C-alpha positions, 0 to 999 in steps of 0.5 A, a space after each residue: 608819888 601817891 602817898 603825899 597827895 593821898 595823905 591830904 585826899 583821904 584826910 579831907 574826904 567827906 563821907 562818900 555817897 559811893 557804891 562803886 566796885 572796881 572792875 578795871 581793864 588792864 590798859 596794857 592789853 590795848 597799847 599800840 606797838 609804838 607805845 610798847 616800844 616807847 615803854 620798853 625804852 624808858 624801862 631799860 634806861 631806869 636803874 633798879 626799875 624792877 623789884 620792890 624789895 632790896 637790901 643795902 649793905 655797907 660794912 656793918 650797916 644794913 638797910 632793907 628798902 621796901 617800895 609800897 603802893 598807897 592802895 587797898 589793891 596792893 595786896 598783903 605785906 609780903 612775908 619777907 618784909 614782915 620778917 625784916 620788920 620783926 628783926 629791925 631796930 626801926 621802921 621809917 615811913 614817909 609820914 607816920 599815921 600819927 602825923 596823918 591823924 594830926 593833919 586830919 584834925 587840923 583840916 576840920 578847922 583849916 580848909 585852906 590846906 586844900 582849898 583856895 578860899 580867896 583867889 580865883 576859882 578853877 572855873 576861871 582857869 579851865 575851858 568850858 569843857 574842862 570845867 564840865 569834865 571836872 564837875 562831872 567827875 567830882 559830883 559822884 564824890 559828893 562835891 558840888 561845883 561851888 565847892 570844886 571851884 575852890 579846890 587847890 588845883 593839885 588836890 583836884 588833879 589827884 582826885 581825878 587820878 583815884 577811882 571812886 571804888 578805891 576811895 570808898 575802900 580806904 574811907 571805909 577802913 580798908 588799909 592801904 599797904 603802907 599802913 599795913 606795914 606800919 601796923 606790923 611794926 607797932 605790933 612787933 614793938 618796933 619804933 616807927 619814924 617819919 622821913 618827913 612831916 605832913 607840914 613838909 608835904 604841904 609845903 611841897 605843894 605850896 611851892 608849886 606855881 599855880 600854872 604848874 598845878 593847872 597843867 597837872 590838873 589838865 593832864 589828869 582831866 585828859 584821861 579821867 574816863 580811864 582813871 579806874 583802869 589806869 590806877 588798877 593797872 598800876 596796882 597790877 604792875 606794882 604787884 608784878 614788881 614792874 615799877 619803872 613800867 608804872 611811870 612809863 605807862 603813865 607817860 604813854 597814856 599822857 602822850 595820846 593827848 599831849 606832845 612828847 615835849 609837853 609830857 617831859 616838861 610836866 614830868 620835870 615840873 612834878 617829879 622833881 619836887 615829889 620824888 627827887 628832892 624828897 629822896 635827897 632830903 631823906 638821905 640823912 635820916 636813912 644813913 643815920 638809921 643804918 649805923 645802929 641798924 638794921 632799919 627798914 625803909 618803906 616808901 612809895 615804890 617810885 622812890 627806889 629806882 631811877 638815877 635820882 632814886 634812893 637805891 642809886 643814891 645809896 649806891 653812890 654812898 658805897 652801899 651794895 644793893 641786892 634785890 629780893 624777889 617777892 612772890 608774884 614778881 617778874 625776875 627782870 
């Protein structure tokens, strides 16, 4: 889910006055017994919840799906994935680097993509304590309160979730994993296509009500002091192949501040447009790519599993799904 948001985040960031180094704790060490049980239940109910690499085969049609993580901490491209890209006819990613670069250029002349320049400011939507927490968190990133006040709520919420050390690495030129995957394809002369455009992503956020965006922001503010630990723990979970656990752990942390029904409502409001609807939108180009295949599909790892995930959707289309265990991953 991070990729579409971070497209806007890193395209829009100013030069960061940061010197932070990530030194996170693994928040799994501090979970209560009840939280561990809740996470285990959610993971057990998540189809294809473990693993990052899968083959999907239907007759002569062949797809290789690799779940990525938009972070410099995600590690190198696994050798198996590199080999699959070298043999592929095409690579599909969420949004191509060219699209991201075009968006970056557009942002230079259209700040309204991430800012609310005419409507009410965030200061009017948040409590005094929430507003103080937001401005305190954004100030080290070079954003003064008068600028923060006009950010779109979804954009401000995302900035709360990404630790400054991660932002600094990416703005400084360290490529996240999905960009490394795309670079491998270009080096091998493999065509790269996007499953959506940057404009599609922007429309997804525009379609969210302001109320939903404010709720999203409030949820992020509740755990802003843990942002570095949460993000980097998710990177560890990713490298271990514990993909469903990433979302389950996020739910457990949110449940410390919100009642379970509020967490469920937030998930429904955010996950449907960010994950499920996009998965459905992507199925046609993915199925089309399988016919001349083989094709590699490299998208955020949370898009793969779950009842509405790409693997389940492909399974319903008659594809046989096989997991490929990568180095460092748990077996189940």
